N, C-alpha and C positions, 0 to 999 in steps of 0.2 A: 836769405841771410848770407850764404857763402859768397854771393856776388859782390857784397861789400867787403868781405874779409880779404879777398884776393884781387882787389880792383886794379892793383898795379901789375898783375900777372895774367889774370883771366879776363876774357871778354864774353860778350853775349854769343849765343849759338843759334844757328838756323834750325828750322823745323826738320829738314832732311838730316842734318848732322846730329841733331838731338836724338832722333830715332835710332840712328846707327850707334851712337855712344851708349845709350841706355841698354841696348841689346848686348853690346860689348862688355859693359860693366857687370851686368847680371851674369853673363857667361863666366867671367873671371871669379865672381863670388861663388857660383855654383861648383866650379872646379875644385875649390878648397873646402867649401861648406855645402855639400849637396843636399843636406837635410834642412837647411834654413829656408824659410819662406821669404821671398824677396818681392816687393811690390812697388812698381814705379808709380809715383803720385805727383801731385802738383800740375802745373800747366805746360810743362815741356811736352811737346807733341800735339798740343792743342792751340799753339800760337805760331805765327811765322818766325818770330824771334823770341828767345827766352834768355833771361839774365843768368840763370843757373839751372841745375837739374836736381830734383828731389827723388830719393829712393828710400823706401822704408825696408828695414831688415828685422826679422824676428830676433829679439835680443832679451836676455835676462836682466840686463842693467846697462847703463850708459858706458860703464867701464868695459863690459863684455863687447859692446858695439865698437868701442874704440880699438880694442885688441883685434877684433875681426878685420876692421878696415885697414889697420896697420899691417896685419899679416898678409892681406890680399894685395894691397897697393904699395906698401912700403914708403908712402909719402908721410911727411909731417902732418899730423892730424890736429885739428882745432876743435876742442870739445866744448860745446855750450850746454853745460849740465842742466841749467834751468829750462832749456828748450828741448832737451833730449836729442841733441843733434851733434854729429861728428862730421866735420867738413874737410875736404881736401881739394887742392887744385889738380885737375886731371888733364893730361896731355893727349891730344888726338890729332889725326891728320885730316885736312880738308882741302881737296884739290891740290894735293902734293905740298900743302903748306902746314907747318907745325903750329898748332893752336892750343890754348888752355881754356878749360871751362871749370867753373866751381861746381862741385857736387856736394849736396847735403844728404847725409845718411841719417835717417830718422829711426829712433828706437821704436819697435813695434811689438806690442804684446798680443793684440788680437787683430786678425786680418779684416774682419767685417767692420770693426770700429774704426780702424785706420782708413779704410776705403771711404767710409761715410764722412769722416772728418776732413779728408784731403781731396775728396772727389772734385774734379775740376769741370767747370762748364766748358763747352766747346767754343772757344773764342773765334775760331775760323767760321763758325756758323752764326756768330753774333749773339750767343746765348747769354752773355754777360759782358759788362765793361769793367768788372772788378776782379782783382786777383783772389785766389783761394784764401790767402791770409785775411782778407777783408771779411769774407764769409765766416771764417773761423772765429774772428773777433766778435762778429755779430751774434753767432750762436753762443759763444762763451759769455757775452754780456747778458743774453737772455737767460741763460742758466743761473747766473749769479743773481738775477732779479726774480727768478722763479720762487714761489712761496715754499721754500725748502722745509718748513715746519711740517708740511704734509708728508715728508719722507722720513719720519722717525726722529726728527730733531727737536730737542727741548726748546720751545720758543723763548725761554729765558736766557738762552745762550746766543752769543753773536757768532754768525757763521757766513761763509761765502763759498761759492763753487769755483773750482779750478778745472777748466775743460782742457786738460793736458793731453799731449800726444800718446800717453800710456794709459789713459782712462779718465773718468770723471771722479774728482776728489772734492772734499770739502774741508775747509780749514775752520776750526772751532775754537773760540775763546770761552771756556767755561767761567761764567760770572761768579759761580759759587767758590771757585778756586782762588784763594788769596793771591797766588802768584800769577794768575791769569795765563796759565800755561797754554801755548798754542798747540793744538792737536791736528794732525793731518789724518783724515779718515777716507778710505776708499769707498766710493759710492757704487759705481757700476761701469761695465764695459758694454752693456746691452743697449743697442741702438734704439730699440722700441721704447725702452724705459726712458731714455734721454729725450726722445721726441715727445713722449707723453708728459714730460715736465713742462712743456711749452704749449702743446695743443691737446685738446680733449680727445680728438679722433684724428691723429696725424696721418699724413701720407709722406713717404720718403722723398718724393720728387719736390716737395715744398722746400727742401733743404739743398737743392741743386745749385742755387746761386743766391747772391744778395737780393736780387730783384724778385725771385720767386718766393723767397722767405718773407720779404717785406710785404708783398701782396697778400700772402696767406695770413700774416699777422693782422691784417686789416679786413679780411673777408671771411676768415674761418673762426671757429669757436676756440678761444684760448683758455688756459688754466686761470690766468689772472689778467684782468684788464689793466690793473695798475702796472703790471710788467710791461705792457705795450705802451702805456703813457710815458713811462720812464725811458724806455728804449728809444722813443722818438727823439729824445734830446741827447741822451748819453752816447748813442752811437756816433753822432756827428762830433760831439765834444771829444770823444776818445780818438777818433780818426785825426782830428785837428791837432790834438795834443801830441800825438805820435809823429807829427811832421812827415807823414807819408807822402811819397812823390805823387801817387795817384790822388786826384782830388775827388773826395766824396762830397758832392754839392747837395745841400739840403733842398735846393730848388728842384732837383731831379726826383724827389720822393714825395709821395702823398703824406701830408701831415694832417692828422685829424684832431689831435689833442693839444697841439701847440701852434702858436703863430710863428711865422718864419722869422720875424724880427726878434722874438724871444730866444729862438735857437741861436741866432747870430750873437746875441748878447752873452749867452752862456759860453759860446766859443771864444769870444774876446777875452773872457776872464782867464783863459788858459794861455795867454800870450807869453807870459814869463816862463811857464813850464815848457811850452813849445820851443822857446829859444834855448832853454837849458838842454832839452832833448836833442836839438839840432847840434849843439856843441858836443854833447857826449857821443853822438854818432860819429863825430870826426876824430875823437881822441880815444875812443874805447879800444882797449887791448884785450884780445881773447887768449885763452890758454893755448 
C-alpha cells in the first residue's frame, strides 16, 4: 500500500537493505516502547526486491498506532483506517546514498493471528508466485463464503465475514429490524477456529500460499463444497476487478466445477468496475 502512497519519493528496496532497515526500525520502536510487541510481516526479506516494508505493532486502536508512529519517527503519517495501517516514508542509507522506502505499520491485536494472516511464502525458494495480499484475499473470500449459520447466526439474517487485520468479524443486517441496521460483530482471533470454517480437519501449512491453499481445497475435506464451487470463479473475478499488477491467470489453476471460458466471461463483466478502480487508484487521496 505505502509504495503507492509515496511513489514520488520512495523506491523499491533490496533484500539486503530491507533486512537492515527492518532491524533498525524495530530498534527505534523498542527504545521508546519497550513493552510493545513488534512483528515484521509481509514479503520483505523473502524477495530480492520489495516495493515496501510491512511491520505489525501491538496497538489498542488505529489512533494509538498513529500516535506511536509519529512519536517514534516524527514523519507525516498517512492513516488508512479501513485497512488498519499507518504509513510513512522512511529514509535510510545504501552504499553511502540516501534513499527512501515506504513502511506500512499494521495494527496488531494478537500475534498468532497476525502471523497467520501475513505469513509470507519464501519467494527466494519459489514457494509461491503470488503476494501475501493475494493469499489474504483468497482466505477472506473463503470465509465470506463459509456457511456462517453454523456459527450461531440466525439464517434469516443476511451476513458476511470480514477477515480484517485485527480479527475476524461479521457484518449482519437483521431482517426483522425495520431500519435494517448494520451490526458489526466480533467472531474470533483463534486461528484454529478460522481454519475449521474452511476445512473439517485443517493443517496450518495449507494456508502458507495461494497454491497450497488452492490444492487443499480440491484434495481435502471442506466444510462446504458450494464454498469451493463459488471460490473457483469469485477469486479470479475479484483479482481482475481490483486491477492488481500481478496477473492471477485462471489457466494456472485446477478448475473442477467451472469451465475456463465461463470464468473468463464472468471476468469480462467486471470491465467497467476494473476501469473505475484503475482511475480511483490514480486520484485517491489518503489522510
